[in-house]
C-alpha positions in Angstrom: 63.3 183.4 99.8 66.0 181.3 97.4 68.7 183.9 95.6 68.0 183.2 91.8 70.1 180.5 90.3 72.0 183.5 87.8 72.5 186.3 86.8 74.2 185.6 83.8 73.7 188.1 80.8 71.8 186.6 78.3 70.5 188.1 74.5 68.1 187.3 72.6 68.7 186.5 68.6 64.9 185.5 67.0 64.8 182.1 68.6 68.0 182.1 69.7 69.1 182.3 73.2 72.9 183.4 73.6 75.2 183.4 76.9 78.3 186.0 76.7 81.7 185.3 76.0 83.5 183.8 78.3 87.1 182.9 78.5 87.2 179.3 80.6 90.2 178.6 82.4 92.7 175.3 81.7 92.8 173.5 85.1 94.2 170.6 84.2 97.9 171.1 83.9 99.1 169.4 85.8 96.8 165.7 85.3 98.4 163.1 84.8 97.5 159.2 84.2 99.4 156.0 83.7 102.6 157.7 85.2 102.6 160.7 82.2 101.5 164.0 81.5 98.0 164.4 79.6 96.9 165.8 76.9 95.9 169.3 78.6 99.9 169.7 79.4 101.1 172.3 76.8 104.2 170.1 76.0 102.4 166.7 75.9 99.8 168.5 73.4 102.2 170.0 71.0 103.9 166.6 71.3 100.9 165.1 69.9 100.2 167.7 66.9 98.1 170.3 68.8 99.2 173.8 69.3 98.3 173.9 73.1 97.2 171.8 76.1 93.3 172.1 75.9 90.0 173.1 77.8 88.7 169.9 79.1 85.7 170.4 77.0 83.2 170.1 80.4 84.3 172.9 81.0 82.5 174.3 78.5 78.8 172.6 79.8 78.6 175.3 82.1 77.7 177.9 80.0 74.7 175.7 78.9 73.0 175.2 82.0 72.0 179.2 82.8 70.2 178.9 79.2 68.7 175.8 79.7 67.7 177.3 82.9 66.2 180.1 81.7 64.1 177.9 79.3 62.9 175.0 82.0 63.7 177.0 84.7 64.3 174.6 88.1 63.0 171.6 86.0 66.5 171.5 84.3 68.7 170.9 87.2 66.0 168.4 88.5 66.3 165.9 85.5 67.9 167.6 82.4 70.5 166.5 79.6 72.7 168.6 77.9 74.4 165.8 74.7 77.0 167.0 72.4 80.1 166.4 70.2 83.3 168.3 70.8 84.2 169.7 67.5 87.3 171.6 68.0 89.3 172.2 71.2 90.0 175.9 72.8 92.6 177.0 74.2 93.1 178.7 77.4 93.1 182.5 76.7 90.5 182.2 73.7 86.6 183.0 74.5 84.0 181.1 73.7 79.7 181.6 73.3 77.2 179.3 74.3 73.2 179.3 72.3 70.5 177.5 72.6 67.9 177.3 70.2 64.0 175.5 71.3 60.9 175.7 68.8 58.7 177.1 71.6 56.9 174.4 74.3 59.2 171.5 73.1 61.8 169.9 75.4 64.8 169.7 73.4 67.4 172.4 72.1 69.9 172.8 69.7 73.1 173.8 71.6 76.2 175.0 70.1 79.1 176.8 71.4 81.7 179.0 69.2 84.6 181.2 69.0 85.2 185.0 68.1 86.5 183.6 64.8 83.2 181.2 64.1 84.8 178.0 64.9 82.3 175.7 66.5 83.4 174.4 69.6 81.0 172.0 70.3 77.3 170.1 69.1 74.3 169.1 70.6 71.1 169.3 72.3 69.9 170.2 75.9 66.3 168.4 76.3 64.0 168.1 79.8 62.5 164.9 80.9 62.5 161.4 80.0 59.8 162.1 77.0 61.8 164.0 75.5 62.9 163.6 71.6 66.1 161.5 71.1 69.4 163.1 72.2 72.3 164.5 69.8 74.1 161.1 71.6 71.5 158.8 71.5 71.1 159.5 67.6 75.1 159.4 67.2 75.5 156.4 68.8 72.9 154.2 67.0 75.1 155.6 63.7 78.7 154.3 64.7 80.4 152.4 63.2 82.4 149.2 65.0 85.8 149.6 65.3 88.0 147.6 62.9 91.7 146.1 63.7 91.5 147.6 67.4 94.9 147.4 69.2 95.3 150.0 72.0 91.2 148.8 73.0 91.2 144.8 71.7 90.9 143.5 75.4 88.0 145.7 76.2 84.6 144.5 75.4 81.1 146.0 74.9 79.1 144.7 77.7 81.8 144.6 80.6 80.5 146.1 83.6 82.8 147.6 86.4 80.8 146.6 90.3 79.4 149.6 92.2 82.0 152.3 93.5 81.1 154.5 96.1 81.7 158.2 95.3 81.2 162.2 96.8 82.9 165.1 96.8 83.5 167.7 99.9 83.7 172.0 98.8 87.7 171.9 99.6 88.4 167.6 98.7 91.4 167.2 96.1 90.3 165.4 92.5 93.4 163.3 92.3 95.7 163.0 89.8 93.3 163.1 87.1 91.4 166.8 88.4 94.2 168.2 90.6 91.5 170.8 92.2 88.8 171.3 94.4 85.5 172.3 94.1 85.9 175.3 95.9 89.0 175.9 93.6 86.2 175.6 90.1 83.9 177.7 92.3 87.0 180.6 92.2 87.2 180.0 88.2 83.9 178.4 87.1 82.3 180.6 83.7 79.4 180.7 85.2 78.7 181.3 89.1 75.9 180.7 91.4 75.1 180.9 95.2 73.3 177.7 94.6 76.7 176.0 94.5 78.6 176.9 97.3 75.2 178.2 99.7 72.6 176.6 101.0 70.8 179.4 100.1 68.0 177.0 97.1 64.9 175.2 96.6 67.4 171.8 98.2 68.7 173.9 100.8 72.0 172.5 100.5 74.8 173.4 97.9 75.0 171.6 94.2 77.3 170.2 91.9 77.8 172.3 89.0 77.3 170.6 85.6 80.5 170.6 84.5 81.8 168.9 87.7 79.1 166.3 87.3 81.8 165.0 85.6 85.0 164.8 87.6 82.8 163.1 90.3 82.3 160.3 88.3 85.6 160.0 86.7 87.2 160.4 90.1 87.5 156.4 90.4 87.8 155.8 87.0 91.5 154.3 87.4 89.9 151.7 90.3 88.0 150.4 87.1 91.3 149.2 85.7 89.6 148.5 82.0 91.8 147.0 79.9 93.9 148.5 78.0 96.9 149.3 76.5 99.1 152.1 77.5 100.3 154.2 78.7 98.6 156.3 75.3 96.9 160.0 75.4 93.4 160.0 75.4 90.8 162.9 75.3 86.5 163.3 75.5 84.9 163.2 72.2 81.3 163.0 73.2 79.4 163.4 76.7 76.1 163.4 77.5 75.2 164.4 81.6 72.0 164.3 82.2 69.5 164.2 85.7 67.2 161.5 86.5 66.5 162.8 89.8 69.0 165.5 90.8 70.7 168.1 91.3 73.6 165.9 92.6 74.4 167.7 96.1 78.3 168.4 97.6 79.3 166.5 100.7 76.8 163.3 99.8 77.6 159.6 98.8 76.5 158.2 96.0 77.2 155.1 94.2 78.0 154.5 90.8 78.6 151.6 88.0 80.3 151.5 84.3 79.7 150.0 81.6 81.0 150.3 78.3 78.0 150.3 75.5 80.4 151.2 72.1 83.2 150.9 70.4 84.2 153.3 67.4 87.6 153.8 66.0 88.6 157.5 63.2 91.9 157.5 61.2 93.9 159.1 64.6 91.4 157.4 67.5 90.7 154.7 69.3 87.6 154.9 71.1 85.5 153.3 74.0 81.9 154.9 75.0 81.1 154.3 78.7 77.9 154.8 80.5 77.9 155.8 84.0 75.3 155.3 85.8 75.2 156.9 89.2 72.7 155.9 92.5 72.5 156.7 96.3 73.9 154.3 98.7 72.1 151.5 98.1 70.0 152.0 96.0 68.6 150.6 92.1 67.0 153.6 91.0 69.1 155.5 88.6 69.2 159.6 89.9 71.6 160.6 87.0 74.2 159.3 84.6 77.4 159.9 82.2 77.6 158.7 78.3 81.1 159.5 77.6 83.1 158.7 74.2 87.5 158.4 74.9 89.1 158.9 72.6 92.9 157.5 72.5 94.8 158.9 70.0 96.9 155.9 68.0 100.3 158.6 67.7 101.3 158.6 71.5 100.8 154.6 71.8 104.7 153.8 71.3 103.8 150.2 69.8 101.2 151.0 68.0 102.3 150.9 64.4 103.7 147.0 65.2 101.5 145.8 67.7 98.5 146.3 64.6 101.2 144.4 61.8 101.5 141.8 64.0 97.7 141.5 64.7 96.4 142.0 61.2 98.8 140.8 59.2 98.6 142.4 55.3 
């Protein structure tokens, strides 16, 4: 008989289900791309006006999986979706609590995470199945204003697609410069451990990839996309949705992915590109999982930004 997926102690507060306070660990201190350190490095973060290097956004997704699994059971692990807008950064040492609120019988629920001082870390939706209402990011995509006066992303076009790429995550596989750790190293520090992540004692008879590590799996080969983005520049995840259609994904199994740029947007400080990554079994045509990701590139981190803006868009 399979073990339980989670032993996380949950608290019911009216219609809200809450997880325990957790202090996630920043495992990206040594992350690098474009031959420089990332926003998750304290010195780089402080240079760009942040207090310290933040915890990577999808780390917080682990705290929602026991909540959603408590509501929908194994169904969430096979056809669930977490969809959220990241609102405030979390630094190592800060504690975070995850919440979910669902109307009885519904296939969708509201999710949010907060720090102890009440600061909201993220907000979005959890859902199951193909007939659930539009997700938080479905709605957000429909409300976006087009990117005006792009500089860093001026050569990137909506509709750009990458070719199929093979991906895989073994338990001790180092996940590269973008993710300088292995799955086993993550499992030693994950906020919500589960025997299903590392052992075969589950309904599928083999270890499953944690929700937050799906992000690592599909981004592992992101450098090979060679998108025409000006740099070096520093970016951060601003919105993210991870969805299973025929899940879960398994450790030590080959998959293939394709990526498409589905939107470009911006703010006073950022230029953003939204990418939808589709996951397939090798040679297959059925999408078994997907990730929608808004990567917001900080204008201030691109040294010639002001000069090129003036040249491209003279007053």
